[in-house]
DRENDO-1510 file (C-alpha; in Angstrom, 1 decimal, always signed):
<recs>
REC; n; res; u; v; w
REC; 1; UNK; +126.7; -121.6; -91.7 .
REC; 2; UNK; +126.7; -118.6; -93.9 .
REC; 3; UNK; +125.1; -115.4; -92.9 .
REC; 4; UNK; +121.6; -115.2; -93.3 .
REC; 5; UNK; +120.2; -113.4; -95.3 .
REC; 6; UNK; +116.7; -111.4; -93.7 .
REC; 7; UNK; +113.6; -110.3; -95.8 .
REC; 8; UNK; +113.9; -106.4; -96.3 .
REC; 9; UNK; +112.1; -105.0; -93.3 .
REC; 10; UNK; +109.6; -102.5; -93.2 .
REC; 11; UNK; +106.4; -100.9; -90.9 .
REC; 12; UNK; +104.2; -102.9; -90.6 .
REC; 13; UNK; +100.5; -102.5; -89.5 .
REC; 14; UNK; +99.1; -103.7; -86.7 .
REC; 15; UNK; +95.6; -105.0; -87.9 .
REC; 16; UNK; +94.0; -106.1; -84.6 .
REC; 17; UNK; +93.6; -104.6; -81.2 .
REC; 18; UNK; +93.9; -105.6; -78.0 .
REC; 19; UNK; +90.1; -105.8; -77.0 .
REC; 20; UNK; +89.3; -107.3; -80.3 .
REC; 21; UNK; +92.1; -110.2; -79.6 .
REC; 22; UNK; +91.1; -111.0; -75.9 .
REC; 23; UNK; +87.5; -111.1; -77.3 .
REC; 24; UNK; +88.5; -114.4; -78.7 .
REC; 25; UNK; +89.9; -115.9; -75.3 .
REC; 26; UNK; +87.6; -118.8; -74.2 .
REC; 27; UNK; +89.5; -120.2; -71.7 .
REC; 28; UNK; +92.6; -119.8; -69.6 .
REC; 29; UNK; +95.5; -119.9; -71.8 .
REC; 30; UNK; +93.7; -120.3; -75.2 .
REC; 31; UNK; +93.9; -117.0; -77.2 .
REC; 32; UNK; +94.1; -116.8; -81.2 .
REC; 33; UNK; +97.7; -116.1; -82.0 .
REC; 34; UNK; +97.6; -113.4; -84.8 .
REC; 35; UNK; +100.9; -114.5; -86.8 .
REC; 36; UNK; +100.2; -111.8; -89.6 .
REC; 37; UNK; +104.2; -110.7; -90.3 .
REC; 38; UNK; +105.8; -113.2; -88.4 .
REC; 39; UNK; +109.6; -112.9; -89.1 .
REC; 40; UNK; +113.3; -113.6; -87.5 .
REC; 41; UNK; +115.3; -111.6; -85.4 .
REC; 42; UNK; +118.4; -112.1; -84.0 .
REC; 43; UNK; +119.4; -111.8; -80.9 .
REC; 44; UNK; +123.0; -110.2; -81.9 .
REC; 45; UNK; +121.1; -108.0; -84.4 .
REC; 46; UNK; +118.0; -106.8; -83.2 .
REC; 47; UNK; +117.0; -104.2; -85.8 .
REC; 48; UNK; +114.2; -102.9; -83.1 .
REC; 49; UNK; +116.6; -102.1; -80.2 .
REC; 50; UNK; +116.3; -102.8; -76.8 .
REC; 51; UNK; +113.5; -105.0; -75.6 .
REC; 52; UNK; +114.7; -105.3; -72.0 .
REC; 53; UNK; +112.9; -106.1; -68.8 .
REC; 54; UNK; +110.0; -104.2; -69.2 .
REC; 55; UNK; +108.7; -106.1; -72.5 .
REC; 56; UNK; +109.2; -109.4; -70.5 .
REC; 57; UNK; +111.7; -110.1; -73.2 .
REC; 58; UNK; +114.9; -110.5; -71.1 .
REC; 59; UNK; +115.4; -113.9; -69.4 .
REC; 60; UNK; +113.7; -113.8; -66.3 .
REC; 61; UNK; +116.8; -115.9; -64.7 .
REC; 62; UNK; +118.7; -112.3; -65.7 .
REC; 63; UNK; +117.8; -110.7; -62.0 .
REC; 64; UNK; +118.4; -114.2; -60.0 .
REC; 65; UNK; +122.1; -114.3; -60.1 .
REC; 66; UNK; +125.2; -115.0; -62.5 .
REC; 67; UNK; +124.2; -117.8; -65.4 .
REC; 68; UNK; +125.7; -121.4; -64.5 .
REC; 69; UNK; +125.9; -124.8; -66.1 .
REC; 70; UNK; +122.4; -125.1; -64.9 .
REC; 71; UNK; +121.1; -122.4; -67.0 .
REC; 72; UNK; +119.0; -122.7; -70.0 .
REC; 73; UNK; +120.3; -122.8; -73.6 .
REC; 74; UNK; +118.7; -120.0; -75.3 .
REC; 75; UNK; +118.1; -120.3; -78.9 .
REC; 76; UNK; +119.9; -117.3; -80.7 .
REC; 77; UNK; +117.0; -116.1; -82.4 .
REC; 78; UNK; +113.3; -115.0; -81.5 .
REC; 79; UNK; +110.3; -114.8; -83.9 .
REC; 80; UNK; +108.8; -111.3; -83.8 .
REC; 81; UNK; +104.9; -111.5; -83.9 .
REC; 82; UNK; +104.0; -107.4; -84.5 .
REC; 83; UNK; +100.4; -107.7; -84.8 .
REC; 84; UNK; +99.6; -110.2; -82.1 .
REC; 85; UNK; +98.5; -107.2; -79.5 .
REC; 86; UNK; +96.8; -109.3; -76.7 .
REC; 87; UNK; +97.8; -110.9; -73.6 .
REC; 88; UNK; +99.2; -114.9; -74.1 .
REC; 89; UNK; +98.4; -116.3; -70.5 .
REC; 90; UNK; +100.1; -119.7; -71.0 .
REC; 91; UNK; +103.7; -121.1; -72.0 .
REC; 92; UNK; +104.6; -124.3; -74.1 .
REC; 93; UNK; +107.0; -126.8; -73.4 .
REC; 94; UNK; +108.2; -130.4; -75.1 .
REC; 95; UNK; +109.5; -132.4; -72.7 .
REC; 96; UNK; +111.6; -135.0; -74.5 .
REC; 97; UNK; +114.1; -138.0; -73.6 .
REC; 98; UNK; +117.3; -135.7; -73.6 .
REC; 99; UNK; +115.9; -132.0; -74.1 .
REC; 100; UNK; +112.8; -130.1; -72.6 .
REC; 101; UNK; +112.2; -126.8; -75.1 .
REC; 102; UNK; +110.4; -124.6; -74.0 .
REC; 103; UNK; +108.8; -121.8; -76.0 .
REC; 104; UNK; +107.1; -118.5; -74.5 .
REC; 105; UNK; +106.1; -115.1; -75.8 .
REC; 106; UNK; +106.7; -111.5; -74.8 .
REC; 107; UNK; +105.2; -107.9; -75.6 .
REC; 108; UNK; +107.8; -105.9; -77.2 .
REC; 109; UNK; +109.3; -102.6; -75.2 .
REC; 110; UNK; +106.5; -103.0; -72.7 .
REC; 111; UNK; +103.9; -101.9; -75.3 .
REC; 112; UNK; +101.0; -104.1; -76.3 .
REC; 113; UNK; +100.3; -102.7; -79.4 .
REC; 114; UNK; +103.9; -103.0; -80.6 .
REC; 115; UNK; +102.9; -106.9; -80.9 .
REC; 116; UNK; +105.3; -109.5; -79.2 .
REC; 117; UNK; +107.8; -112.3; -80.0 .
REC; 118; UNK; +108.9; -115.8; -79.3 .
REC; 119; UNK; +111.3; -117.0; -77.2 .
REC; 120; UNK; +112.7; -120.4; -77.4 .
REC; 121; UNK; +115.2; -122.3; -74.9 .
REC; 122; UNK; +115.9; -125.7; -73.9 .
REC; 123; UNK; +117.0; -127.6; -70.8 .
REC; 124; UNK; +118.7; -131.2; -70.6 .
REC; 125; UNK; +115.6; -133.4; -68.9 .
REC; 126; UNK; +117.9; -135.0; -66.5 .
REC; 127; UNK; +117.6; -131.0; -65.1 .
REC; 128; UNK; +114.2; -131.3; -65.3 .
REC; 129; UNK; +113.3; -129.4; -61.8 .
REC; 130; UNK; +115.6; -126.6; -63.0 .
REC; 131; UNK; +112.9; -126.0; -66.1 .
REC; 132; UNK; +110.2; -126.1; -63.6 .
REC; 133; UNK; +112.0; -123.4; -61.7 .
REC; 134; UNK; +112.4; -120.9; -65.1 .
REC; 135; UNK; +108.8; -121.9; -65.8 .
REC; 136; UNK; +108.0; -120.4; -62.0 .
REC; 137; UNK; +110.0; -117.3; -62.8 .
REC; 138; UNK; +108.0; -116.7; -66.1 .
REC; 139; UNK; +105.0; -117.1; -63.8 .
REC; 140; UNK; +106.0; -114.6; -61.4 .
REC; 141; UNK; +107.2; -112.1; -64.4 .
REC; 142; UNK; +103.7; -112.7; -66.2 .
REC; 143; UNK; +101.5; -112.0; -63.0 .
REC; 144; UNK; +104.0; -108.4; -62.5 .
REC; 145; UNK; +103.2; -107.5; -66.0 .
REC; 146; UNK; +99.6; -108.3; -66.4 .
REC; 147; UNK; +98.6; -108.1; -62.9 .
REC; 148; UNK; +95.9; -110.7; -60.3 .
REC; 149; UNK; +92.9; -109.5; -62.3 .
REC; 150; UNK; +94.8; -111.3; -65.6 .
REC; 151; UNK; +94.1; -115.3; -66.4 .
REC; 152; UNK; +96.5; -117.3; -64.2 .
REC; 153; UNK; +99.5; -118.6; -66.1 .
REC; 154; UNK; +98.9; -122.1; -67.9 .
REC; 155; UNK; +101.6; -124.5; -69.3 .
REC; 156; UNK; +101.1; -126.7; -72.6 .
REC; 157; UNK; +103.1; -129.8; -72.5 .
REC; 158; UNK; +104.2; -132.5; -74.7 .
REC; 159; UNK; +106.4; -135.0; -74.8 .
REC; 160; UNK; +106.7; -138.1; -72.5 .
REC; 161; UNK; +108.1; -135.7; -70.0 .
REC; 162; UNK; +104.5; -134.4; -70.2 .
REC; 163; UNK; +103.4; -137.4; -68.7 .
REC; 164; UNK; +106.3; -138.0; -66.6 .
REC; 165; UNK; +106.5; -135.0; -64.5 .
REC; 166; UNK; +103.0; -134.1; -65.1 .
REC; 167; UNK; +102.3; -133.9; -61.1 .
REC; 168; UNK; +105.9; -132.3; -60.2 .
REC; 169; UNK; +104.7; -129.4; -62.6 .
REC; 170; UNK; +101.4; -128.7; -61.4 .
REC; 171; UNK; +102.4; -129.0; -57.7 .
REC; 172; UNK; +105.6; -126.7; -58.4 .
REC; 173; UNK; +104.0; -124.1; -59.9 .
REC; 174; UNK; +100.2; -124.6; -59.1 .
REC; 175; UNK; +98.5; -124.3; -62.4 .
REC; 176; UNK; +96.7; -126.2; -65.0 .
REC; 177; UNK; +98.9; -128.1; -67.4 .
REC; 178; UNK; +97.5; -129.1; -70.9 .
REC; 179; UNK; +99.1; -132.2; -72.0 .
REC; 180; UNK; +98.9; -132.2; -75.7 .
REC; 181; UNK; +99.2; -134.5; -78.0 .
REC; 182; UNK; +103.3; -135.3; -79.4 .
REC; 183; UNK; +102.3; -135.9; -83.1 .
REC; 184; UNK; +99.5; -133.7; -84.1 .
REC; 185; UNK; +102.1; -130.9; -82.2 .
REC; 186; UNK; +105.2; -131.4; -84.8 .
REC; 187; UNK; +103.1; -131.4; -87.3 .
REC; 188; UNK; +101.3; -128.2; -86.5 .
REC; 189; UNK; +104.5; -126.6; -85.2 .
REC; 190; UNK; +106.2; -127.2; -89.1 .
REC; 191; UNK; +103.0; -126.3; -90.6 .
REC; 192; UNK; +103.4; -123.0; -89.0 .
REC; 193; UNK; +107.1; -122.6; -90.0 .
REC; 194; UNK; +106.7; -123.4; -93.2 .
REC; 195; UNK; +103.5; -121.2; -94.0 .
REC; 196; UNK; +104.4; -118.3; -92.0 .
REC; 197; UNK; +107.8; -117.3; -91.1 .
REC; 198; UNK; +109.8; -116.4; -94.3 .
REC; 199; UNK; +113.9; -117.5; -94.7 .
REC; 200; UNK; +113.1; -120.0; -91.5 .
REC; 201; UNK; +112.9; -123.3; -94.0 .
REC; 202; UNK; +116.4; -123.8; -95.9 .
REC; 203; UNK; +117.9; -126.5; -98.1 .
REC; 204; UNK; +121.8; -127.0; -98.2 .
REC; 205; UNK; +123.9; -127.6; -101.4 .
REC; 206; UNK; +128.0; -127.2; -100.1 .
REC; 207; UNK; +129.1; -127.9; -103.6 .
REC; 208; UNK; +127.5; -124.4; -104.3 .
REC; 209; UNK; +130.6; -122.4; -102.6 .
REC; 210; UNK; +129.0; -119.0; -102.5 .
REC; 211; UNK; +125.3; -119.8; -102.2 .
REC; 212; UNK; +124.9; -123.6; -99.9 .
REC; 213; UNK; +122.1; -122.3; -98.1 .
REC; 214; UNK; +119.3; -121.2; -100.1 .
REC; 215; UNK; +116.4; -119.8; -97.8 .
REC; 216; UNK; +112.6; -120.6; -98.8 .
REC; 217; UNK; +109.9; -118.1; -98.4 .
REC; 218; UNK; +106.7; -119.1; -97.0 .
REC; 219; UNK; +104.5; -121.1; -99.1 .
REC; 220; UNK; +100.9; -122.5; -99.3 .
REC; 221; UNK; +101.4; -125.5; -100.8 .
REC; 222; UNK; +103.1; -127.5; -98.5 .
REC; 223; UNK; +100.9; -130.8; -98.6 .
REC; 224; UNK; +102.0; -133.9; -98.7 .
REC; 225; UNK; +105.5; -134.1; -97.2 .
REC; 226; UNK; +108.1; -136.3; -95.1 .
REC; 227; UNK; +108.6; -135.5; -91.4 .
REC; 228; UNK; +112.3; -136.7; -90.1 .
REC; 229; UNK; +112.2; -135.8; -86.3 .
REC; 230; UNK; +115.5; -136.3; -84.7 .
REC; 231; UNK; +115.6; -136.6; -81.4 .
REC; 232; UNK; +116.9; -139.2; -79.0 .
REC; 233; UNK; +115.6; -141.4; -81.6 .
REC; 234; UNK; +114.2; -140.8; -85.0 .
REC; 235; UNK; +110.7; -140.8; -85.5 .
REC; 236; UNK; +109.2; -140.2; -89.8 .
REC; 237; UNK; +105.7; -138.8; -90.4 .
REC; 238; UNK; +103.7; -139.2; -93.5 .
REC; 239; UNK; +101.5; -135.7; -93.9 .
REC; 240; UNK; +99.3; -135.1; -96.3 .
REC; 241; UNK; +97.1; -132.7; -94.5 .
REC; 242; UNK; +96.8; -130.6; -91.3 .
REC; 243; UNK; +95.1; -133.4; -89.5 .
REC; 244; UNK; +96.0; -136.3; -92.0 .
REC; 245; UNK; +99.3; -138.1; -90.9 .
REC; 246; UNK; +100.9; -140.7; -89.2 .
REC; 247; UNK; +104.0; -142.7; -88.8 .
REC; 248; UNK; +105.2; -144.3; -90.7 .
REC; 249; UNK; +108.5; -145.7; -89.7 .
REC; 250; UNK; +111.9; -144.4; -87.7 .
REC; 251; UNK; +114.8; -145.7; -86.0 .
REC; 252; UNK; +115.9; -146.2; -82.4 .
REC; 253; UNK; +119.5; -145.2; -83.8 .
REC; 254; UNK; +118.7; -141.1; -83.2 .
REC; 255; UNK; +120.8; -138.5; -81.2 .
REC; 256; UNK; +120.5; -140.0; -78.1 .
REC; 257; UNK; +122.8; -143.1; -79.3 .
REC; 258; UNK; +125.7; -140.1; -80.3 .
REC; 259; UNK; +125.1; -139.0; -77.3 .
REC; 260; UNK; +125.4; -142.6; -75.3 .
REC; 261; UNK; +128.4; -144.1; -77.4 .
REC; 262; UNK; +130.3; -140.5; -77.2 .
REC; 263; UNK; +129.8; -140.2; -73.7 .
REC; 264; UNK; +131.9; -143.5; -73.5 .
REC; 265; UNK; +134.4; -143.1; -75.8 .
REC; 266; UNK; +135.0; -139.3; -75.2 .
REC; 267; UNK; +135.7; -137.0; -72.5 .
REC; 268; UNK; +133.0; -135.1; -73.5 .
REC; 269; UNK; +130.5; -134.2; -71.5 .
REC; 270; UNK; +127.7; -132.5; -73.8 .
REC; 271; UNK; +126.1; -133.1; -76.8 .
REC; 272; UNK; +127.4; -129.7; -77.7 .
REC; 273; UNK; +130.7; -130.7; -76.7 .
REC; 274; UNK; +130.5; -133.5; -79.1 .
REC; 275; UNK; +129.9; -131.2; -81.8 .
REC; 276; UNK; +132.6; -129.6; -81.3 .
REC; 277; UNK; +134.8; -132.1; -81.7 .
REC; 278; UNK; +133.0; -133.9; -85.0 .
REC; 279; UNK; +134.4; -130.5; -86.2 .
REC; 280; UNK; +137.6; -130.5; -85.6 .
REC; 281; UNK; +138.0; -134.4; -86.3 .
REC; 282; UNK; +138.7; -136.5; -89.4 .
REC; 283; UNK; +136.8; -139.8; -89.9 .
REC; 284; UNK; +139.8; -141.1; -92.1 .
REC; 285; UNK; +141.7; -142.2; -89.4 .
REC; 286; UNK; +138.4; -144.7; -88.1 .
REC; 287; UNK; +136.8; -145.1; -91.2 .
REC; 288; UNK; +137.3; -147.5; -94.4 .
REC; 289; UNK; +137.6; -145.6; -97.2 .
REC; 290; UNK; +137.1; -146.5; -100.6 .
REC; 291; UNK; +140.2; -145.1; -101.2 .
REC; 292; UNK; +141.5; -147.6; -98.9 .
REC; 293; UNK; +140.2; -150.5; -100.9 .
REC; 294; UNK; +140.9; -149.4; -104.2 .
REC; 295; UNK; +144.1; -147.3; -103.6 .
REC; 296; UNK; +144.7; -144.2; -102.5 .
REC; 297; UNK; +142.8; -141.0; -104.3 .
REC; 298; UNK; +141.0; -143.5; -106.2 .
REC; 299; UNK; +137.1; -144.1; -106.8 .
REC; 300; UNK; +134.5; -146.3; -107.8 .
REC; 301; UNK; +133.0; -143.6; -110.4 .
REC; 302; UNK; +130.8; -146.0; -111.9 .
REC; 303; UNK; +128.0; -146.4; -109.0 .
REC; 304; UNK; +129.2; -142.8; -107.7 .
REC; 305; UNK; +131.4; -143.8; -104.8 .
REC; 306; UNK; +134.1; -141.0; -104.5 .
REC; 307; UNK; +137.5; -142.1; -102.5 .
REC; 308; UNK; +136.4; -140.5; -99.9 .
REC; 309; UNK; +133.5; -142.2; -99.7 .
REC; 310; UNK; +132.8; -144.6; -96.0 .
REC; 311; UNK; +132.8; -148.1; -97.3 .
REC; 312; UNK; +132.6; -148.9; -93.8 .
REC; 313; UNK; +132.2; -146.9; -90.5 .
REC; 314; UNK; +135.1; -147.7; -88.0 .
REC; 315; UNK; +136.0; -149.9; -90.5 .
REC; 316; UNK; +140.1; -149.4; -89.8 .
REC; 317; UNK; +140.0; -149.8; -86.1 .
REC; 318; UNK; +140.0; -153.6; -85.3 .
REC; 319; UNK; +142.7; -153.7; -88.0 .
REC; 320; UNK; +145.1; -151.0; -86.2 .
REC; 321; UNK; +143.9; -152.6; -82.6 .
REC; 322; UNK; +145.5; -156.0; -84.4 .
REC; 323; UNK; +148.4; -154.6; -85.1 .
REC; 324; UNK; +149.1; -152.8; -81.6 .
REC; 325; UNK; +148.2; -156.3; -79.9 .
REC; 326; UNK; +150.9; -158.0; -82.0 .
REC; 327; UNK; +153.2; -155.6; -81.2 .
REC; 328; UNK; +152.5; -155.9; -77.8 .
REC; 329; UNK; +152.7; -159.5; -77.7 .
REC; 330; UNK; +156.3; -159.0; -79.1 .
REC; 331; UNK; +157.4; -157.2; -75.7 .
REC; 332; UNK; +156.8; -153.3; -77.6 .
REC; 333; UNK; +153.5; -152.7; -75.1 .
REC; 334; UNK; +149.8; -151.4; -75.9 .
REC; 335; UNK; +148.2; -148.2; -75.6 .
REC; 336; UNK; +144.8; -147.5; -75.2 .
REC; 337; UNK; +144.6; -144.3; -73.6 .
REC; 338; UNK; +144.3; -146.0; -69.7 .
REC; 339; UNK; +146.9; -145.4; -67.1 .
REC; 340; UNK; +148.0; -149.2; -66.8 .
REC; 341; UNK; +148.8; -149.1; -71.0 .
REC; 342; UNK; +150.7; -146.0; -70.7 .
REC; 343; UNK; +152.9; -147.6; -67.8 .
REC; 344; UNK; +153.1; -150.7; -70.0 .
REC; 345; UNK; +153.8; -149.0; -73.3 .
REC; 346; UNK; +156.9; -146.9; -71.5 .
REC; 347; UNK; +159.0; -150.3; -71.4 .
REC; 348; UNK; +159.9; -149.7; -75.0 .
REC; 349; UNK; +157.7; -149.1; -78.3 .
REC; 350; UNK; +158.7; -148.7; -81.7 .
REC; 351; UNK; +158.5; -146.2; -84.2 .
REC; 352; UNK; +155.4; -148.1; -86.5 .
REC; 353; UNK; +153.3; -148.7; -83.0 .
REC; 354; UNK; +154.2; -145.1; -81.7 .
REC; 355; UNK; +152.8; -143.2; -85.0 .
REC; 356; UNK; +149.9; -144.6; -84.3 .
REC; 357; UNK; +149.3; -142.8; -81.4 .
REC; 358; UNK; +148.2; -139.5; -80.6 .
REC; 359; UNK; +149.6; -137.1; -77.9 .
REC; 360; UNK; +147.9; -138.2; -74.8 .
REC; 361; UNK; +148.3; -142.2; -75.4 .
REC; 362; UNK; +145.1; -142.8; -77.4 .
REC; 363; UNK; +145.4; -144.9; -80.4 .
REC; 364; UNK; +142.2; -142.9; -81.8 .
REC; 365; UNK; +141.6; -139.2; -81.7 .
REC; 366; UNK; +138.1; -138.5; -79.8 .
REC; 367; UNK; +137.5; -135.6; -82.6 .
REC; 368; UNK; +137.8; -138.3; -85.2 .
REC; 369; UNK; +135.7; -140.6; -83.1 .
REC; 370; UNK; +133.1; -138.1; -82.6 .
REC; 371; UNK; +133.2; -137.3; -86.7 .
REC; 372; UNK; +132.9; -141.0; -87.5 .
REC; 373; UNK; +130.0; -141.7; -85.2 .
REC; 374; UNK; +128.2; -138.7; -86.5 .
REC; 375; UNK; +128.4; -139.6; -90.3 .
REC; 376; UNK; +127.2; -143.2; -89.3 .
REC; 377; UNK; +124.1; -142.5; -87.7 .
REC; 378; UNK; +123.9; -139.4; -90.3 .
REC; 379; UNK; +123.7; -141.6; -92.8 .
REC; 380; UNK; +121.9; -144.2; -91.7 .
REC; 381; UNK; +118.8; -141.8; -90.9 .
REC; 382; UNK; +119.2; -140.0; -94.7 .
REC; 383; UNK; +118.9; -143.4; -96.2 .
REC; 384; UNK; +116.2; -144.7; -94.3 .
REC; 385; UNK; +114.2; -141.2; -95.2 .
REC; 386; UNK; +114.9; -141.7; -98.4 .
REC; 387; UNK; +113.5; -145.2; -98.7 .
REC; 388; UNK; +110.4; -144.4; -97.0 .
REC; 389; UNK; +110.4; -140.5; -98.7 .
REC; 390; UNK; +110.5; -143.2; -102.1 .
REC; 391; UNK; +107.9; -146.0; -101.0 .
REC; 392; UNK; +105.2; -143.6; -100.4 .
REC; 393; UNK; +106.0; -141.1; -103.4 .
REC; 394; UNK; +106.9; -138.2; -101.1 .
REC; 395; UNK; +108.9; -135.2; -102.5 .
REC; 396; UNK; +109.4; -132.9; -99.8 .
REC; 397; UNK; +111.8; -134.3; -96.9 .
REC; 398; UNK; +112.0; -132.3; -93.5 .
REC; 399; UNK; +114.5; -132.5; -91.1 .
REC; 400; UNK; +113.4; -131.4; -87.7 .
REC; 401; UNK; +115.1; -132.4; -84.1 .
REC; 402; UNK; +117.6; -131.3; -81.5 .
REC; 403; UNK; +120.1; -133.6; -83.4 .
REC; 404; UNK; +120.6; -130.9; -86.0 .
REC; 405; UNK; +121.0; -128.3; -83.6 .
REC; 406; UNK; +122.2; -126.1; -87.3 .
REC; 407; UNK; +125.5; -128.4; -87.1 .
REC; 408; UNK; +127.2; -128.1; -91.0 .
REC; 409; UNK; +128.2; -131.6; -91.1 .
REC; 410; UNK; +124.9; -132.8; -90.2 .
REC; 411; UNK; +123.2; -131.0; -92.6 .
REC; 412; UNK; +125.2; -131.9; -95.2 .
REC; 413; UNK; +125.5; -135.4; -94.7 .
REC; 414; UNK; +121.8; -135.5; -94.4 .
REC; 415; UNK; +121.0; -133.2; -97.6 .
REC; 416; UNK; +123.6; -135.0; -99.6 .
REC; 417; UNK; +122.1; -139.0; -98.6 .
REC; 418; UNK; +118.6; -137.3; -99.8 .
REC; 419; UNK; +120.2; -135.9; -102.9 .
REC; 420; UNK; +122.6; -139.0; -103.4 .
REC; 421; UNK; +119.9; -141.8; -103.3 .
REC; 422; UNK; +117.0; -140.1; -105.2 .
REC; 423; UNK; +119.1; -138.7; -108.2 .
REC; 424; UNK; +118.0; -135.4; -107.5 .
REC; 425; UNK; +114.5; -136.0; -107.7 .
REC; 426; UNK; +114.1; -135.6; -103.8 .
REC; 427; UNK; +114.6; -132.5; -101.7 .
REC; 428; UNK; +116.1; -132.5; -98.5 .
REC; 429; UNK; +114.6; -129.2; -96.1 .
REC; 430; UNK; +115.8; -127.8; -92.8 .
REC; 431; UNK; +114.8; -125.3; -90.4 .
REC; 432; UNK; +116.4; -122.6; -88.3 .
REC; 433; UNK; +114.2; -123.2; -85.4 .
REC; 434; UNK; +114.0; -126.9; -86.1 .
REC; 435; UNK; +114.5; -128.2; -82.3 .
REC; 436; UNK; +110.9; -126.9; -81.7 .
REC; 437; UNK; +108.4; -128.1; -83.3 .
REC; 438; UNK; +106.7; -129.7; -81.0 .
REC; 439; UNK; +106.8; -126.8; -78.7 .
REC; 440; UNK; +105.6; -124.6; -81.1 .
REC; 441; UNK; +103.2; -126.7; -81.9 .
REC; 442; UNK; +102.0; -127.2; -78.1 .
REC; 443; UNK; +101.9; -123.2; -77.6 .
REC; 444; UNK; +99.5; -122.9; -81.1 .
REC; 445; UNK; +97.5; -125.9; -79.5 .
REC; 446; UNK; +96.1; -123.1; -77.1 .
REC; 447; UNK; +94.1; -122.0; -79.4 .
REC; 448; UNK; +90.7; -122.9; -80.5 .
REC; 449; UNK; +90.9; -125.3; -83.8 .
REC; 450; UNK; +91.1; -122.5; -86.5 .
REC; 451; UNK; +94.4; -120.9; -85.1 .
REC; 452; UNK; +96.2; -118.4; -86.4 .
REC; 453; UNK; +94.9; -115.3; -88.4 .
REC; 454; UNK; +91.0; -116.2; -87.8 .
REC; 455; UNK; +90.5; -113.2; -85.4 .
REC; 456; UNK; +92.3; -110.6; -86.5 .
REC; 457; UNK; +90.8; -107.7; -87.8 .
REC; 458; UNK; +91.9; -105.3; -90.7 .
REC; 459; UNK; +90.7; -101.5; -90.9 .
REC; 460; UNK; +87.7; -102.5; -92.9 .
REC; 461; UNK; +86.4; -104.6; -90.2 .
REC; 462; UNK; +86.7; -107.9; -91.9 .
REC; 463; UNK; +88.3; -110.8; -90.1 .
REC; 464; UNK; +90.6; -112.5; -92.0 .
REC; 465; UNK; +90.4; -116.3; -91.7 .
REC; 466; UNK; +92.9; -119.0; -92.3 .
REC; 467; UNK; +91.7; -122.4; -91.6 .
REC; 468; UNK; +93.7; -125.2; -90.6 .
REC; 469; UNK; +91.4; -128.1; -90.0 .
</recs>
């Protein structure tokens, strides 16, 4: 992705004191977050200098030995909240079928009046005990910073894991676990990103070489829209207002499908490994393209298909396998990558069959397989999203979920699908924190109904209200 064009930085006036905001606490873990002036900070380009251990913003695990394969994956970008000065006595977790996503707040430079920031990290759900241990470290650090008189740290959890691991989290941490509705959290989180965080939302069009990524400013006229949340599976939610939404469709072919099939077909051990392989692959090695049917370099322009358009995902596999099997029957051997087939192939192989093999004896490169399957699943989601948006007359389509991960090929495929099928009448939007809609929503659910800027106090003593009902 291209470098992020950050909004011009300027000194932000703190609009509420710690005392004012603390007065909003109605129960442990319930405080109205002052989101005024929120903006994104890249870890590698932190414009406000060090925010080390004194602020609570460094990883609590950094004091407990070197990172290993069980360490969480930290998102590269924090969200700065310069005007929130009160203690935040809760953390949030969105525990899905594949990943558990955590969001927590820390003070900036150990100074309450400097505001703070939101941190984002994720764990594989199968390592939920590591996630709970991380929450325990956050709990310890919270107690060290705020003292014994502070409210106990609570956990706001959403997703299926909020129910599946409810007892385990409560027992290990000894805290109250507030379970939040999953769909409500998704919408609350997305609304926050769209309306409060500049350059969070973007569009993508790689036909514009220099300006493929176009970052969006915050907006208030956001409804109606379609949210396509791509996790292990896919949910499509029509949103007509803050509390007016419903699931209108989806598909079970999502991130879990890609992860599962590629774990069978390739040596990748993680989702990121699979995306890295897809980056290096060429789907033309396994997919049947329009040019394979019409001739090299030829397209079907009448219906808008270029020569590289996929006619059939994995459409070349059967033909190439049959060719190899036929040659094997003729005594030339067959190789599909396993040890027995390699042993058989040593007896002799003609140049035609040998040319179909890659360096390790496989007929198809894992990288090509990865790219093909990524395209297949992404194209399928894109077309279903278009059909749902057409049926419900929705022009704006937001794609969220950990399947995307800022991956250029995935974003291109989804954006292209919406633009192609809608003939440019609908717009696909993406987010820089696309995997954290639910966890951010759960974090914000810690507030009374009118969360956000309600309760902030400006220098003139006037209350600034943001009604989300």
